[in-house]
C-alpha positions, 0 to 999 in steps of 0.5 A, a space after each residue: 840901456 847899452 851894455 857897458 861891460 867890455 870883454 877883457 883885453 888880450 893884455 888883461 887875459 895874458 896877465 891874468 893867466 901869468 898871475 894865475 900861474 904865479 899864485 899857483 906856485 907862490 900862494 895868494 895870502 902874502 901876494 905883493 904886486 911888485 914881485 908879482 909884476 916883476 915875475 910876469 913882465 909887467 908893473 904894479 901900475 899896469 896891474 892896478 889899471 887892468 884890475 882896478 885894485 889889488 882886491 880886484 886882481 885877487 877876485 879875478 884870480 879866485 874866479 880863474 881858480 873857480 873856473 878850473 874847478 867848475 871845468 873839473 866838475 863838468 868833466 867829472 859829470 860828462 866822463 863815461 860811464 855816467 856817474 851812478 851812485 855816490 861811491 862811483 862819483 867819489 872815486 872818480 873825483 878822488 882820482 882827479 883830486 889825488 893826481 899830482 898834476 893838480 897839486 898846485 891848484 888844490 893848494 891854492 884852492 885850500 888857501 882861498 877856502 881857508 881865507 874865505 872862512 876867516 876873512 868872509 868879506 872882500 875878494 874872498 867872499 863866499 869862495 868856500 860856500 860856493 865851492 861846497 855848493 858846486 861839489 854837492 851839485 856834482 854829487 847830487 847828479 850821481 844820485 837817483 833823481 827821485 831821491 836827490 831832494 831828500 834830507 837823507 840824500 843831502 846828508 849822504 852827499 855831505 858825508 862823501 864831500 867830507 871824506 873827500 875834503 878830509 882825505 885831500 887835506 891829509 894828502 896835501 899835508 903828508 903826500 901819502 897817496 896810498 894811505 889816503 886813497 885806501 881810506 877814501 875807498 874804504 869809506 865810500 864802499 862801507 
């Protein structure tokens, strides 16, 4: 049987990137095709043609955001020196999360995460659960291989993830980098 999936067209890719930049500044919750299309130099009809539906566009945007997240996680794993221990991994991840350059991506991530919890079907489906798995996998790579699969190791990864996520929510709400960074470092090194 022949593969019927075609690579996205250049226009599809271009509009996805423009729409991604737009939602990073405007959010996804109240996304309306008309203002989006006007802002990115397209039309609602073209967006519907290229993405199939508004839900299809939202799915594509969430996949695009997840691609950025997975790229971050890959870079965290590959960065020298190699991750050794959960505190070191947590500090490295926090440095990326707390960098103001990533603020719009993280606000979008938080919006999608929360939306997937209250609307677990449709384009938001599994976004939060998949994100948790992705982050726990990165943290697992920082643990000794022999211990990774134990309930205690999973609990330690979960605790580090909870600290990072909680501090990130606080940072996004308050902008208080010094306080949240001090809290992360204290929790990771206690």
